[in-house]
C-alpha positions as CSV (number, residue, x, y, z in Angstrom):
1,X,-5.2,-37.6,7.9
2,X,-4.6,-35.7,4.8
3,X,-6.4,-37.0,1.7
4,X,-4.5,-38.7,-1.0
5,X,-3.9,-36.4,-4.0
6,X,-5.5,-37.2,-7.3
7,X,-3.4,-38.6,-10.2
8,X,-1.3,-35.8,-11.6
9,X,-1.0,-34.4,-15.1
10,X,2.3,-34.7,-16.9
11,X,4.7,-32.1,-15.5
12,X,4.6,-28.8,-17.4
13,X,7.8,-27.1,-18.6
14,X,9.6,-24.7,-16.3
15,X,11.5,-21.7,-17.6
16,X,14.0,-19.2,-16.5
17,X,13.1,-15.8,-14.9
18,X,13.4,-14.4,-18.4
19,X,11.0,-16.8,-19.9
20,X,8.3,-16.5,-17.2
21,X,8.5,-12.8,-17.5
22,X,8.1,-13.0,-21.3
23,X,5.0,-15.1,-20.8
24,X,3.4,-12.2,-19.0
25,X,4.6,-10.0,-21.8
26,X,2.1,-11.6,-24.1
27,X,-0.7,-10.2,-22.0
28,X,1.0,-6.8,-21.8
29,X,1.2,-6.5,-25.6
30,X,-2.5,-7.2,-26.0
31,X,-3.9,-5.1,-23.2
32,X,-1.8,-2.0,-23.0
33,X,-3.3,-0.2,-25.9
34,X,-1.1,2.6,-27.1
35,X,1.8,1.8,-24.8
36,X,4.1,4.5,-26.0
37,X,2.0,7.3,-24.7
38,X,4.3,9.7,-26.5
39,X,2.8,12.8,-28.0
40,X,4.4,15.8,-29.7
41,X,8.2,16.3,-29.5
42,X,10.2,14.0,-27.3
43,X,13.3,14.8,-25.4
44,X,16.6,13.0,-25.4
45,X,14.9,10.5,-23.0
46,X,12.5,9.3,-25.6
47,X,9.3,10.9,-24.2
48,X,7.9,14.4,-23.8
49,X,9.1,15.7,-20.5
50,X,7.8,18.3,-18.1
51,X,9.8,21.5,-17.7
52,X,12.7,20.6,-15.6
53,X,13.4,22.6,-12.4
54,X,16.9,22.3,-10.9
55,X,17.0,21.1,-7.3
56,X,13.2,20.5,-7.3
57,X,12.4,18.0,-4.6
58,X,11.3,14.6,-5.8
59,X,8.4,12.8,-4.0
60,X,8.7,9.0,-3.6
61,X,5.9,6.6,-2.7
62,X,7.0,3.4,-0.8
63,X,5.5,0.8,1.4
64,X,6.8,0.5,4.9
65,X,9.3,-2.2,4.0
66,X,11.0,0.1,1.5
67,X,11.3,3.1,3.8
68,X,14.9,2.0,4.5
69,X,15.7,2.5,0.8
70,X,14.8,6.2,1.1
71,X,16.7,6.6,4.3
72,X,19.8,5.0,2.8
73,X,19.5,7.2,-0.3
74,X,19.2,10.4,1.9
75,X,22.4,9.4,3.7
76,X,24.3,8.6,0.4
77,X,23.0,11.6,-1.5
78,X,22.3,14.4,1.0
79,X,22.5,16.9,-1.9
80,X,19.4,15.5,-3.6
81,X,16.2,16.9,-2.2
82,X,13.7,14.1,-1.6
83,X,10.4,13.6,0.2
84,X,8.5,10.4,0.7
85,X,5.1,9.1,1.5
86,X,4.2,5.7,2.8
87,X,1.2,3.8,1.3
88,X,0.1,0.2,1.2
89,X,2.4,-0.6,-1.7
90,X,-0.5,-1.9,-3.7
91,X,-0.3,-5.0,-1.5
92,X,-2.9,-7.8,-2.1
93,X,-3.9,-6.3,-5.4
94,X,-5.5,-3.3,-3.7
95,X,-5.3,-1.1,-6.8
96,X,-4.4,1.9,-4.6
97,X,-1.5,2.9,-6.9
98,X,-3.7,3.2,-10.0
99,X,-6.7,4.8,-8.1
100,X,-4.4,7.5,-6.7
101,X,-2.8,8.3,-10.0
102,X,-6.2,8.3,-11.8
103,X,-7.3,11.1,-9.4
104,X,-4.1,13.0,-10.2
105,X,-4.6,12.5,-13.9
106,X,-8.0,14.0,-13.6
107,X,-6.7,17.0,-11.6
108,X,-3.7,17.4,-13.9
109,X,-1.4,17.8,-10.9
110,X,0.2,16.3,-7.8
111,X,1.9,13.2,-9.3
112,X,4.7,11.6,-7.3
113,X,8.1,11.3,-9.1
114,X,8.8,7.6,-8.2
115,X,6.5,4.8,-7.0
116,X,7.2,1.4,-5.6
117,X,4.6,-1.3,-6.1
118,X,4.6,-4.8,-4.8
119,X,2.5,-5.9,-7.8
120,X,4.0,-6.9,-11.2
121,X,1.2,-5.9,-13.4
122,X,1.1,-2.1,-13.1
123,X,3.0,-1.4,-16.3
124,X,-0.1,-2.5,-18.2
125,X,-2.2,0.5,-17.0
126,X,0.6,2.9,-16.1
127,X,1.9,3.0,-19.7
128,X,-1.5,3.6,-21.3
129,X,-2.9,7.0,-22.4
130,X,-5.3,8.5,-19.9
131,X,-9.0,8.9,-20.9
132,X,-8.3,12.6,-21.8
133,X,-5.6,11.6,-24.2
134,X,-2.6,12.5,-22.1
135,X,0.4,10.2,-21.9
136,X,0.4,7.5,-19.3
137,X,2.0,7.9,-15.9
138,X,5.1,5.7,-16.3
139,X,8.1,7.1,-18.0
140,X,9.9,5.0,-20.6
141,X,13.3,4.0,-19.1
142,X,15.2,2.5,-22.0
143,X,14.8,5.2,-24.7
144,X,17.7,7.3,-23.4
145,X,16.7,8.0,-19.8
146,X,18.7,5.2,-18.2
147,X,22.1,4.1,-19.5
148,X,22.1,0.7,-21.3
149,X,25.1,-0.3,-19.3
150,X,23.2,0.1,-16.1
151,X,20.1,-1.7,-17.4
152,X,22.3,-4.6,-18.5
153,X,23.2,-5.3,-14.9
154,X,19.7,-6.7,-14.1
155,X,19.2,-10.5,-14.1
156,X,18.3,-11.7,-17.6
157,X,14.6,-11.2,-18.2
158,X,13.9,-9.8,-14.7
159,X,12.5,-6.5,-16.2
160,X,10.4,-8.1,-18.9
161,X,7.3,-8.0,-16.7
162,X,7.5,-4.2,-17.0
163,X,8.4,-4.1,-20.8
164,X,5.7,-3.5,-23.4
165,X,6.4,-3.6,-27.1
166,X,10.1,-3.2,-26.3
167,X,9.7,-0.2,-24.0
168,X,10.7,-0.6,-20.4
169,X,8.4,1.1,-17.8
170,X,9.6,-0.2,-14.5
171,X,12.7,-1.7,-12.7
172,X,12.4,-4.9,-10.8
173,X,13.4,-4.5,-7.1
174,X,13.8,-8.2,-6.2
175,X,13.2,-11.7,-7.5
176,X,10.7,-13.9,-5.6
177,X,11.2,-17.5,-6.5
178,X,10.0,-20.1,-4.0
179,X,12.1,-22.5,-2.0
180,X,11.5,-24.7,1.0
181,X,12.7,-23.3,4.4
182,X,13.2,-25.7,7.3
183,X,14.3,-25.5,10.9
184,X,17.2,-28.0,11.2
185,X,17.1,-28.1,15.0
186,X,13.5,-29.1,15.1
187,X,13.8,-31.6,12.3
188,X,16.7,-33.2,14.2
189,X,14.9,-33.2,17.5
190,X,11.8,-34.8,16.0
191,X,13.7,-37.2,13.7
192,X,12.2,-35.9,10.5
193,X,13.6,-35.6,7.0
194,X,13.3,-32.5,4.8
195,X,10.3,-33.0,2.4
196,X,11.1,-32.8,-1.3
197,X,7.6,-33.3,-2.7
198,X,4.2,-32.0,-2.1
199,X,3.1,-35.5,-1.1
200,X,5.8,-35.7,1.5
201,X,4.9,-32.2,2.8
202,X,1.3,-33.4,3.4
203,X,2.5,-36.6,5.0
204,X,4.9,-34.6,7.3
205,X,1.9,-32.5,8.3
206,X,0.0,-35.7,9.4
207,X,3.0,-37.0,11.4
208,X,3.8,-33.6,13.0
209,X,0.2,-33.1,14.1
210,X,0.1,-36.6,15.7
211,X,3.5,-36.5,17.4
212,X,4.1,-32.8,18.1
213,X,0.8,-30.9,18.1
214,X,1.1,-27.2,18.1
215,X,4.1,-27.2,15.7
216,X,3.3,-26.0,12.1
217,X,4.4,-26.1,8.5
218,X,3.0,-22.8,7.3
219,X,0.0,-20.5,7.1
220,X,-2.9,-19.8,4.7
221,X,-3.6,-16.3,6.2
222,X,-2.2,-14.2,3.4
223,X,-3.6,-13.7,-0.1
224,X,-0.2,-14.3,-1.8
225,X,-0.5,-18.0,-0.9
226,X,-2.0,-18.4,-4.4
227,X,1.5,-18.1,-5.9
228,X,3.2,-20.3,-3.3
229,X,0.8,-23.3,-3.4
230,X,-0.9,-23.1,-6.7
231,X,1.8,-21.5,-8.8
232,X,4.4,-23.7,-7.1
233,X,2.4,-26.9,-7.7
234,X,1.8,-26.2,-11.4
235,X,-1.9,-25.7,-11.0
236,X,-3.5,-23.9,-14.1
237,X,-5.6,-21.6,-12.0
238,X,-4.4,-18.2,-13.4
239,X,-3.4,-18.3,-17.0
240,X,-3.4,-16.1,-20.1
241,X,-2.7,-18.7,-22.9
242,X,-2.9,-16.0,-25.6
243,X,-3.3,-12.3,-25.9
244,X,-6.4,-11.0,-24.1
245,X,-7.6,-14.5,-23.1
246,X,-8.0,-15.8,-19.6
247,X,-8.1,-19.5,-18.5
248,X,-8.6,-21.0,-15.1
249,X,-9.0,-24.7,-14.3
250,X,-9.6,-25.4,-10.6
251,X,-10.7,-29.0,-11.5
252,X,-7.3,-29.9,-12.9
253,X,-5.6,-32.8,-11.1
254,X,-2.9,-30.6,-9.7
255,X,-5.3,-27.9,-8.5
256,X,-7.4,-30.5,-6.7
257,X,-4.4,-32.4,-5.3
258,X,-2.8,-29.3,-3.7
259,X,-6.2,-28.2,-2.4
260,X,-6.6,-31.6,-0.7
261,X,-3.2,-31.3,0.9
262,X,-4.0,-27.8,2.1
263,X,-7.3,-29.0,3.5
264,X,-5.7,-31.9,5.4
265,X,-3.1,-29.7,6.9
266,X,-5.7,-27.1,7.9
267,X,-7.7,-29.8,9.5
268,X,-4.8,-31.2,11.5
269,X,-3.5,-27.8,12.5
270,X,-0.2,-27.8,10.7
271,X,-1.4,-25.0,8.5
272,X,-2.8,-22.0,10.4
273,X,-4.9,-19.0,9.4
274,X,-2.9,-16.2,11.0
275,X,-1.1,-13.9,8.6
276,X,2.7,-14.3,8.6
277,X,2.9,-10.5,9.4
278,X,0.5,-10.5,12.3
279,X,1.5,-10.2,15.9
280,X,-0.5,-13.3,16.7
281,X,1.7,-15.4,14.3
282,X,4.9,-14.1,15.9
283,X,3.7,-14.7,19.4
284,X,2.3,-18.2,18.8
285,X,4.7,-19.7,16.2
286,X,8.1,-18.0,16.4
287,X,9.7,-21.2,17.7
288,X,7.2,-23.7,16.3
289,X,7.6,-23.3,12.5
290,X,9.2,-26.6,11.4
291,X,9.3,-25.8,7.7
292,X,7.4,-23.8,5.1
293,X,7.4,-23.3,1.3
294,X,7.8,-19.6,0.4
295,X,9.6,-17.0,-1.6
296,X,13.3,-16.0,-1.0
297,X,12.2,-12.8,0.6
298,X,11.0,-14.8,3.6
299,X,14.6,-14.7,4.6
300,X,14.6,-11.1,5.7
301,X,10.9,-10.4,6.0
302,X,9.8,-13.4,8.0
303,X,12.8,-15.2,9.5
304,X,15.3,-12.4,10.2
305,X,12.4,-9.9,10.6
306,X,9.2,-10.7,12.3
307,X,10.2,-14.1,13.8
308,X,13.8,-12.9,14.6
309,X,15.2,-16.4,14.1
310,X,19.0,-16.3,14.9
311,X,21.6,-17.5,12.5
312,X,22.4,-21.2,12.4
313,X,18.9,-22.5,12.7
314,X,17.2,-22.2,9.2
315,X,18.1,-24.1,6.1
316,X,16.8,-23.7,2.5
317,X,16.2,-26.5,0.1
318,X,14.8,-26.8,-3.5
319,X,11.1,-25.9,-4.2
320,X,8.7,-28.8,-3.6
321,X,7.7,-30.8,-6.6
322,X,5.2,-33.5,-7.4
323,X,6.3,-37.1,-6.9
324,X,7.9,-38.2,-10.2
325,X,7.8,-34.6,-11.5
326,X,10.4,-31.8,-11.9
327,X,11.1,-28.9,-9.6
328,X,8.8,-26.0,-10.4
329,X,9.1,-22.8,-8.4
330,X,6.3,-20.4,-7.7
331,X,6.9,-16.6,-8.2
332,X,5.6,-14.6,-5.3
333,X,5.9,-10.9,-6.2
334,X,9.1,-9.1,-6.6
335,X,8.3,-5.4,-6.5
336,X,8.8,-2.8,-9.2
337,X,10.0,0.8,-9.2
338,X,8.3,3.3,-11.6
339,X,9.3,6.8,-12.6
340,X,6.8,9.5,-13.5
341,X,7.0,11.1,-16.9
342,X,5.6,14.2,-15.1
343,X,8.7,14.7,-12.9
344,X,10.3,18.1,-12.9
345,X,13.7,16.7,-11.7
346,X,14.5,13.6,-13.8
347,X,18.2,13.8,-13.0
348,X,17.3,13.2,-9.3
349,X,14.9,10.4,-10.3
350,X,17.6,8.7,-12.3
351,X,20.0,8.9,-9.4
352,X,17.4,7.5,-7.1
353,X,16.3,4.6,-9.3
354,X,19.9,3.5,-9.9
355,X,20.6,3.7,-6.1
356,X,17.6,1.7,-4.8
357,X,17.9,-1.1,-7.4
358,X,21.7,-1.7,-7.4
359,X,23.4,-0.1,-4.4
360,X,25.1,-2.1,-1.7
361,X,23.8,0.4,0.9
362,X,20.2,-0.7,0.3
363,X,20.0,-3.9,-1.7
364,X,22.8,-5.8,0.1
365,X,22.7,-4.3,3.6
366,X,19.0,-3.6,4.1
367,X,16.8,-5.4,1.5
368,X,14.8,-8.3,2.8
369,X,14.7,-10.0,-0.6
370,X,16.9,-11.4,-3.4
371,X,17.9,-8.4,-5.5
372,X,17.1,-8.4,-9.2
373,X,20.3,-6.5,-9.9
374,X,23.0,-9.2,-10.5
375,X,25.9,-7.6,-8.6
376,X,23.6,-6.7,-5.7
377,X,22.3,-10.3,-5.6
378,X,25.8,-11.6,-5.4
379,X,26.5,-9.2,-2.5
380,X,23.3,-10.2,-0.8
381,X,24.1,-13.9,-1.0
382,X,27.6,-13.3,0.2
383,X,26.3,-11.3,3.2
384,X,24.1,-14.3,4.1
385,X,27.1,-16.6,3.8
386,X,29.3,-14.3,5.9
387,X,26.8,-14.2,8.7
388,X,26.4,-18.0,8.6
389,X,22.6,-17.5,8.7
390,X,21.7,-20.6,6.8
391,X,22.8,-24.0,8.1
392,X,23.4,-25.5,4.6
393,X,26.4,-24.4,2.7
394,X,24.7,-24.8,-0.7
395,X,21.9,-22.3,0.0
396,X,23.3,-19.9,-2.7
397,X,23.0,-22.5,-5.3
398,X,19.6,-23.6,-4.1
399,X,18.2,-20.0,-4.5
400,X,20.0,-19.5,-7.8
401,X,18.6,-22.7,-9.2
402,X,15.1,-21.9,-8.0
403,X,15.2,-18.6,-9.9
404,X,15.7,-20.6,-13.1
405,X,12.9,-23.0,-12.3
406,X,9.9,-20.7,-12.1
407,X,6.8,-22.3,-13.7
408,X,5.7,-20.6,-16.9
409,X,2.0,-21.6,-16.4
410,X,1.1,-18.7,-14.1
411,X,0.8,-15.4,-15.9
412,X,0.7,-11.7,-15.3
413,X,-2.6,-9.9,-16.2
414,X,-4.0,-6.5,-15.6
415,X,-5.5,-7.5,-12.3
416,X,-4.1,-9.6,-9.4
417,X,-5.0,-13.2,-8.5
418,X,-4.9,-12.2,-4.9
419,X,-8.2,-10.3,-4.8
420,X,-10.3,-13.4,-5.7
421,X,-8.5,-15.5,-3.1
422,X,-9.0,-12.8,-0.5
423,X,-12.7,-12.5,-1.3
424,X,-13.6,-16.1,-1.6
425,X,-11.1,-18.5,-0.1
426,X,-9.7,-16.8,3.0
427,X,-13.2,-16.0,4.5
428,X,-14.4,-19.4,3.4
429,X,-11.6,-21.2,5.3
430,X,-12.3,-19.0,8.3
431,X,-15.9,-20.1,8.4
432,X,-14.9,-23.8,8.3
433,X,-15.3,-24.6,4.6
434,X,-12.8,-26.7,2.8
435,X,-10.6,-25.3,0.0
436,X,-11.8,-28.1,-2.3
437,X,-15.4,-27.0,-1.8
438,X,-14.5,-23.4,-2.5
439,X,-12.7,-24.2,-5.8
440,X,-15.8,-23.6,-8.1
441,X,-16.6,-20.3,-6.4
442,X,-12.9,-19.2,-6.6
443,X,-12.8,-20.0,-10.4
444,X,-16.1,-18.1,-11.0
445,X,-14.7,-15.0,-9.2
446,X,-11.5,-15.2,-11.2
447,X,-13.5,-15.4,-14.5
448,X,-15.7,-12.6,-13.5
449,X,-12.7,-10.4,-12.8
450,X,-11.2,-11.4,-16.1
451,X,-14.4,-10.3,-17.9
452,X,-14.5,-7.0,-16.1
453,X,-11.0,-6.3,-17.1
454,X,-11.7,-7.0,-20.8
455,X,-10.4,-10.5,-21.2
456,X,-12.2,-13.3,-23.0
457,X,-12.7,-16.3,-20.8
458,X,-11.6,-19.5,-22.4
């Protein structure tokens, strides 16, 4: 049986996408140093550019999931020379984007023209001067480089995570608000209701394990589960309450309560330890996933992708909340595109950025997630409606409402919360330890990382 959660704190405020991004902006302002990175004369773009070479090929770094963006661009713009390299996309807070660029800064050569990152915090370092006093990697985008009319097309506040002291350094690819996905056919077959609270989610786990063993309600095998379960449950584990300050409280009532629910479901088998992206998960659970909390990009990446669930089986409902509380969505990523100020073909970079963030060819037809560009998001939702993929007619409203319910108590800092989870909690679970027992060690690791990154631990 899952343990009963501890009494909960009063429900914290939830804010729009704009407000949650602005919360992270407090950290950016404090930690970015000289964010402008502008030296000497500047061009019409608001920064000092490299010598431009007409028809110079641009090099784009993407993760595997964004390769279709490059292919679609090549088909739409065969006249623009482009090459691409695939890397890990900075997934799991790997730091590969920064480490690769640091080596190129030292060499003074070899920079890519455009980079996609799955992390939301790269603007902090990418806008800073290098140790040798050179301008940072990321090009300012709103000082004349990109048209204001184009930038106004993004969802309100969606680009604030990459904005430092009023200068925009990256473009949001997609939003990543959490919702609750459910398999309507399995719920009907088993006679279960859609859970609306975290307490009901844990209780459903007990019932499912007892009556239909082998069926599941999610996985803890990926490091981004911190955002789903702790961000989505208003647990104050990863906060920057003021500039340059870090706070983590794994002893908070919500932190303990969600950990107890996770432990109960791990014990009864309704939460598994396989990564959603593993072959094992697909082979073992493609037809046994009854429901799961997760970001809107699960639609394409998990259900339409790896699990290949056909249309008419999956529904989407509001993010889970605490009993008596208000809906509070977690925010699970939402990648960002960066342009290099070193590029020798900024015209091509501009064309590429506008295409991959707003075009129907990629964002509507090929993107797995909910686009940050408003017109593309409308097209993406309309496409889902046309195909009849979701069983509930109000899924568009559910996803839209969730975007405005992201909890403001989970902040963006110069490092990722995923690394401590991957270092402490995932291997601890694998060795049979409970999440509750790992909470002190998890907090210690988070605080150590904060200190290493120049934050004062409160």
